[in-house]
NUTORVEX-929674 format. One line per 8 residues: number of its first residue (from 0); for each residue x, y, z of C-alpha. Coordinates in Angstrom, 2 decimals. Example, Ala and Ser with C-alpha at 12.3 -4.5 7.8 and 13.67 -1.06 7.14 Angstrom:
BEGIN
0	12.30/-4.50/7.80 | 13.67/-1.06/7.14 $
# end
This chain:
BEGIN
0	0.00/0.00/0.00 | 1.21/3.49/-0.75 | -0.17/6.94/-0.18 | 0.42/10.05/-2.25 | -0.18/13.37/-0.52 | -0.26/16.75/-2.17 | -0.26/19.90/-0.06 | -1.08/20.27/3.61 $
8	-4.52/18.65/3.52 | -6.35/21.33/5.44 | -9.46/20.10/3.57 | -9.46/16.81/5.53 | -8.60/15.78/9.07 | -5.60/13.50/9.63 | -7.76/11.18/11.74 | -10.37/11.09/8.98 $
16	-7.78/10.20/6.33 | -6.38/7.43/8.54 | -9.87/6.03/9.03 | -10.55/6.19/5.27 | -7.36/4.25/4.60 | -8.29/1.65/7.23 | -11.76/1.11/5.75 | -10.44/0.77/2.19 $
24	-7.64/-1.55/3.33 | -10.17/-3.72/5.15 | -12.03/-4.34/1.88 | -8.82/-5.39/0.12 | -7.68/-7.54/3.07 | -11.05/-9.35/2.95 | -9.97/-10.97/-0.33 | -13.10/-9.69/-2.08 $
32	-11.40/-6.67/-3.71 | -7.96/-7.33/-5.26 | -6.99/-3.66/-5.35 | -8.26/-0.11/-5.70 | -7.24/3.47/-6.33 | -9.11/6.28/-4.60 | -8.71/10.03/-5.04 | -10.32/12.71/-2.90 $
40	-9.89/16.42/-3.51 | -11.00/19.72/-1.99 | -9.81/22.91/-3.62 | -6.10/22.46/-4.33 | -5.77/19.60/-1.84 | -5.58/16.06/-3.21 | -5.20/12.76/-1.39 | -4.70/9.44/-3.20 $
48	-4.78/5.86/-1.92 | -3.31/2.96/-3.91 | -4.09/-0.34/-2.18 | -3.69/-3.96/-3.27 | -2.85/-5.51/-6.62 | -4.19/-5.37/-10.17 | -4.99/-9.09/-10.28 | -6.89/-11.31/-7.86 $
56	-3.86/-13.60/-7.72 | -1.37/-10.83/-7.01 | 1.05/-9.35/-9.50 | 1.61/-5.66/-10.08 | 0.45/-3.23/-7.39 | -2.35/-0.76/-8.02 | -0.90/2.65/-8.90 | -2.19/6.16/-9.20 $
64	-1.93/5.94/-13.01 | -3.75/2.59/-13.30 | -6.32/2.74/-16.11 | -9.83/1.52/-15.33 | -12.89/0.58/-17.38 | -15.15/3.36/-16.15 | -18.41/1.62/-17.16 | -21.45/3.79/-16.39 $
72	-19.34/6.57/-14.91 | -18.75/7.29/-18.62 | -22.22/8.90/-18.66 | -21.37/12.10/-16.71 | -18.34/12.66/-18.99 | -19.76/11.81/-22.41 | -22.72/14.18/-21.88 | -20.24/17.10/-22.07 $
80	-19.97/16.64/-25.83 | -23.67/17.42/-26.22 | -23.35/20.42/-23.90 | -20.68/21.90/-26.20 | -23.18/21.63/-29.07 | -25.90/23.31/-27.00 | -23.49/26.11/-26.06 | -22.68/26.66/-29.74 $
88	-26.37/26.54/-30.83 | -25.66/23.53/-33.03 | -28.33/21.70/-31.02 | -31.45/23.07/-29.33 | -33.09/21.27/-26.44 | -36.57/21.08/-27.91 | -35.66/20.38/-31.53 | -36.79/16.96/-32.82 $
96	-33.86/14.58/-33.33 | -35.21/13.25/-36.65 | -32.95/15.35/-38.93 | -29.91/13.55/-37.46 | -31.54/10.34/-36.23 | -34.17/9.49/-38.85 | -34.31/5.98/-37.38 | -36.23/7.52/-34.44 $
104	-38.94/9.18/-36.59 | -42.60/8.12/-36.46 | -42.35/5.99/-33.33 | -44.86/3.46/-32.10 | -45.28/3.07/-28.31 | -46.33/-0.04/-26.37 | -49.80/0.18/-24.82 | -48.34/-1.42/-21.67 $
112	-44.79/-2.31/-20.67 | -45.65/-6.03/-20.96 | -47.55/-5.73/-24.26 | -46.61/-7.79/-27.33 | -44.38/-5.77/-29.65 | -47.22/-5.14/-32.09 | -49.68/-3.87/-29.44 | -48.84/-0.21/-29.88 $
120	-50.18/3.30/-30.31 | -48.50/6.14/-32.25 | -46.14/8.41/-30.32 | -47.92/11.61/-29.29 | -45.03/13.75/-30.46 | -41.51/13.49/-31.95 | -38.48/12.63/-29.80 | -36.49/15.77/-28.93 $
128	-32.90/16.48/-28.01 | -34.11/17.14/-24.45 | -35.65/13.65/-24.30 | -32.33/12.06/-25.25 | -30.25/14.21/-22.87 | -32.57/13.56/-19.90 | -32.87/9.79/-20.60 | -36.61/10.12/-21.21 $
136	-36.88/9.38/-24.95 | -38.83/6.17/-24.39 | -36.42/3.21/-24.31 | -34.03/2.00/-21.64 | -32.64/-0.87/-19.64 | -35.15/-1.81/-16.95 | -34.01/-4.88/-15.03 | -37.33/-4.94/-13.17 $
144	-39.21/-5.98/-16.32 | -36.90/-8.75/-17.51 | -39.03/-11.33/-19.30 | -41.30/-8.84/-21.05 | -41.37/-9.00/-24.86 | -39.72/-5.59/-25.22 | -36.77/-6.42/-22.93 | -36.30/-9.73/-24.75 $
152	-36.26/-7.78/-28.03 | -33.71/-5.26/-26.67 | -31.35/-8.10/-25.74 | -31.97/-9.95/-29.00 | -31.19/-6.81/-31.01 | -27.73/-6.61/-29.41 | -28.03/-2.90/-28.64 | -26.91/-3.08/-25.01 $
160	-23.34/-3.39/-23.70 | -21.98/-6.42/-21.82 | -23.63/-9.03/-24.01 | -21.46/-11.89/-25.34 | -21.20/-10.06/-28.68 | -20.12/-6.38/-28.62 | -22.49/-3.78/-30.05 | -22.32/-3.12/-33.82 $
168	-21.11/0.09/-35.46 | -23.32/3.16/-34.89 | -25.38/3.14/-38.11 | -26.28/-0.53/-37.74 | -26.93/0.01/-34.02 | -29.37/2.82/-34.84 | -31.04/0.69/-37.51 | -31.69/-2.06/-34.95 $
176	-32.89/0.47/-32.39 | -35.33/1.83/-34.96 | -37.02/-1.57/-35.34 | -38.24/-1.50/-31.71 | -41.33/0.20/-30.34 | -40.84/2.62/-27.44 | -41.64/1.45/-23.91 | -43.14/4.83/-22.97 $
184	-44.21/8.03/-24.70 | -41.35/10.48/-25.42 | -40.67/12.58/-22.31 | -42.85/10.43/-20.06 | -40.48/8.23/-18.04 | -36.82/8.31/-16.99 | -35.06/5.17/-18.20 | -31.51/3.98/-17.95 $
192	-28.62/3.52/-20.36 | -29.83/3.49/-23.98 | -30.21/7.28/-24.21 | -26.55/7.72/-23.23 | -25.52/5.60/-26.22 | -27.94/7.40/-28.55 | -26.26/10.63/-27.44 | -22.90/9.55/-28.88 $
200	-24.47/8.84/-32.27 | -26.29/12.18/-32.19 | -23.07/14.10/-31.45 | -21.22/12.26/-34.20 | -23.88/12.98/-36.81 | -24.27/16.65/-35.86 | -20.50/17.26/-35.95 | -19.57/14.93/-38.80 $
208	-16.79/13.54/-36.57 | -16.36/10.24/-34.75 | -17.72/10.66/-31.21 | -14.33/10.04/-29.61 | -12.58/12.57/-31.84 | -15.02/15.30/-30.82 | -14.74/14.40/-27.13 | -10.95/14.44/-27.37 $
216	-10.80/17.76/-29.19 | -13.30/19.63/-27.02 | -13.11/17.94/-23.59 | -10.23/15.51/-23.08 | -7.33/17.49/-24.55 | -8.30/20.85/-22.97 | -8.56/19.11/-19.57 | -5.31/17.15/-19.99 $
224	-7.22/13.84/-19.86 | -4.47/12.03/-21.73 | -5.41/8.52/-20.58 | -9.14/8.74/-21.33 | -10.67/7.07/-24.39 | -12.68/4.14/-25.69 | -9.71/1.79/-25.82 | -6.30/1.42/-24.18 $
232	-3.33/1.61/-26.59 | -1.14/-1.49/-26.77 | 1.84/0.30/-25.17 | -0.32/1.18/-22.14 | -2.34/-2.03/-21.79 | -0.14/-3.14/-18.87 | -1.80/-0.37/-16.83 | -5.27/-1.94/-17.26 $
240	-6.29/-4.64/-14.71 | -8.56/-7.54/-15.62 | -12.27/-6.97/-15.03 | -13.69/-9.63/-12.73 | -17.30/-10.81/-12.51 | -17.32/-13.06/-9.43 | -19.79/-15.94/-9.30 | -22.86/-14.74/-7.34 $
248	-23.34/-18.17/-5.75 | -19.77/-19.07/-4.79 | -17.88/-15.76/-4.95 | -15.28/-17.43/-7.17 | -13.38/-14.91/-9.28 | -14.05/-15.13/-13.02 | -12.29/-12.82/-15.48 | -14.96/-11.11/-17.59 $
256	-12.49/-9.08/-19.65 | -8.73/-9.54/-19.91 | -6.57/-6.50/-20.76 | -4.67/-8.06/-23.69 | -7.02/-9.03/-26.50 | -10.05/-7.92/-24.49 | -12.86/-5.52/-25.34 | -10.83/-2.45/-24.41 $
264	-7.61/-3.41/-26.22 | -8.71/-2.05/-29.63 | -11.05/0.70/-30.85 | -14.61/-0.62/-30.46 | -17.10/-0.72/-33.33 | -19.44/1.28/-31.10 | -17.96/4.02/-28.85 | -20.52/3.81/-26.07 $
272	-21.26/7.06/-24.26 | -23.18/5.00/-21.73 | -20.26/2.90/-20.54 | -17.31/2.61/-22.90 | -14.65/4.93/-21.49 | -11.36/3.99/-19.86 | -9.65/6.51/-17.60 | -7.60/7.28/-14.48 $
280	-8.46/8.93/-11.18 | -6.48/12.06/-12.13 | -8.22/12.44/-15.50 | -11.63/12.16/-13.85 | -10.54/14.57/-11.12 | -9.77/17.19/-13.78 | -13.24/16.74/-15.30 | -15.17/17.01/-12.04 $
288	-13.06/19.96/-10.88 | -14.05/21.72/-14.10 | -17.72/21.11/-13.28 | -17.27/22.42/-9.73 | -15.58/25.50/-11.18 | -18.61/26.35/-13.36 | -17.05/25.00/-16.57 | -13.63/26.66/-16.22 $
296	-10.35/24.72/-16.08 | -6.85/26.19/-16.24 | -8.32/29.60/-17.00 | -10.19/28.24/-20.03 | -13.98/28.01/-20.36 | -14.64/24.40/-21.40 | -18.41/24.56/-20.87 | -20.59/27.55/-20.07 $
304	-21.81/28.07/-16.51 | -25.47/27.57/-17.56 | -24.55/24.30/-19.31 | -22.93/22.98/-16.13 | -25.91/24.11/-14.06 | -28.27/22.31/-16.43 | -26.23/19.08/-16.22 | -25.79/19.08/-12.45 $
312	-29.28/19.99/-11.20 | -32.37/17.80/-11.22 | -34.19/17.71/-14.55 | -36.97/15.25/-13.64 | -40.60/16.24/-13.18 | -42.31/15.20/-9.93 | -44.01/12.33/-11.79 | -40.72/11.09/-13.26 $
320	-39.10/11.48/-9.83 | -41.67/9.17/-8.22 | -40.93/6.44/-10.77 | -37.16/6.80/-10.41 | -37.27/6.72/-6.60 | -39.49/3.63/-6.66 | -37.03/1.94/-9.03 | -34.16/2.53/-6.58 $
328	-36.10/1.80/-3.38 | -37.85/-1.38/-4.52 | -34.88/-3.05/-6.22 | -32.23/-3.10/-3.51 | -31.68/-6.80/-4.24 | -30.59/-5.88/-7.80 | -28.76/-2.60/-7.18 | -27.25/-3.28/-3.73 $
336	-28.44/0.19/-2.79 | -27.13/2.13/-5.78 | -29.31/4.80/-7.31 | -31.01/6.19/-4.21 | -30.23/9.83/-4.92 | -33.62/11.11/-5.98 | -32.94/13.15/-9.07 | -31.17/13.02/-12.41 $
344	-29.60/15.90/-14.29 | -28.06/15.32/-17.71 | -25.92/12.18/-17.78 | -25.68/11.92/-14.00 | -27.52/11.52/-10.73 | -28.22/14.57/-8.58 | -29.07/14.23/-4.89 | -32.39/15.85/-4.15 $
352	-32.77/14.65/-0.56 | -30.49/13.72/2.32 | -30.64/9.94/2.00 | -27.20/9.17/3.41 | -24.02/11.04/4.38 | -23.75/12.97/1.10 | -24.98/16.55/0.71 | -28.04/17.55/-1.28 $
360	-26.75/18.70/-4.68 | -23.97/16.13/-4.95 | -23.73/14.92/-8.57 | -22.05/12.04/-10.41 | -22.62/8.32/-10.91 | -21.40/4.78/-10.26 | -20.22/2.10/-12.68 | -20.96/-1.60/-12.75 $
368	-17.24/-2.36/-13.10 | -16.57/-1.03/-9.58 | -16.18/2.72/-10.16 | -17.75/5.66/-8.32 | -17.31/9.34/-9.24 | -19.05/12.31/-7.61 | -18.57/15.99/-6.87 | -20.21/18.01/-4.09 $
376	-20.67/21.75/-4.72 | -21.56/22.52/-1.09 | -18.39/20.90/0.28 | -16.29/21.67/-2.86 | -15.37/18.00/-2.80 | -14.48/15.46/-5.50 | -14.28/11.74/-4.78 | -13.25/9.02/-7.24 $
384	-13.01/5.34/-6.35 | -11.91/2.71/-8.88 | -11.61/-1.05/-8.73 | -12.46/-3.69/-11.35 | -14.91/-5.98/-9.60 | -18.22/-6.16/-11.43 | -21.55/-5.83/-9.66 | -22.40/-9.52/-10.11 $
392	-21.77/-9.55/-6.33 | -22.33/-6.72/-3.82 | -18.67/-6.30/-2.79 | -17.65/-3.39/-5.00 | -20.90/-1.52/-4.29 | -20.45/-2.00/-0.54 | -16.90/-0.67/-0.96 | -18.34/2.44/-2.66 $
400	-20.85/3.02/0.13 | -18.12/2.69/2.78 | -15.82/5.01/0.82 | -18.41/7.79/0.73 | -19.56/7.23/4.32 | -15.98/7.53/5.54 | -14.98/10.34/3.18 | -17.75/12.63/4.43 $
408	-16.53/12.09/7.98 | -12.99/13.08/6.99 | -13.95/16.60/5.87 | -12.47/19.39/7.95 | -15.06/22.16/8.22 $
# end
């Protein structure tokens, strides 16, 4: 185990940092988490923990520059590309998306979530940019309705990540998406995941550039996020640990994705805004610091202040909020307690009530690969926790909860 300290740490108490290290070390010592890297920052103060090893069976130690599959914590970052387009008036929130995404024109909507695929009514209105950015365009991953015809069709179409076969290139992906009816009317219901992948296709078609190229040019390079992208170059692949998906019944470690020759070792056919990024704690720290600083980083305005405010405050209506809170509250056995924040902004959760130790207004998200990334405007705090244990078992999610519980106690007011 090693610790990197920058500055005098007057943002955190020494006792609090010791306790944080003890709690994180306990998770690694349990044998359930091979290793982790955690970064916490307040203002100019940064504290990093590197604990354990990259592999379950030992090997290289975790390091501050270890590269992680960020999974769904890609969402709060990839949304920035769309915000650039809003800032530049190349997109408008309430414009229909059909000019760029004709596959989403003239939608049919299921009468009920469990209806046969041909039991539909016409959409009441076109899908808008706002619907895509707020994850309310009408289709999503809902693990509570597994077994319905529409969820079976979503899986069969191969338009979701983490299936045995990777997603196809964007035009074919959109074609398949366009063959499905919507689950809900446009703008009616918050739903997870698919909108974040649609967003990448939308950005690419509006700009005429590959999604990653636009992100790199407008977000990654200006922020110095040199290790962030949709694949890990061959000369850096040694910095990527395996991704484990332990057996839910036995806890036995299974490698879901090896670094060499794995899904992140070459440019993917589909650069998924919903979960495809790889990154480091320092790259993500730069991004969340920019958001806390109203879009400014290194004296440069990356996003406008109103764009950041739009992203990082709740965008859900009271009706949508009820459905999202019920989804989190009633599915603890699936989520291990993730998702109980209340609101959703653009591409990220926003805390609308004091449900645990975190402040109201905290924004960010968690990833199913064992990543957790949030910023807190009230406390001027950034926290980033990365491991590579998938959420097939509760261990990485419990680690996240303990990280945040302990981190909030370490703040020096």
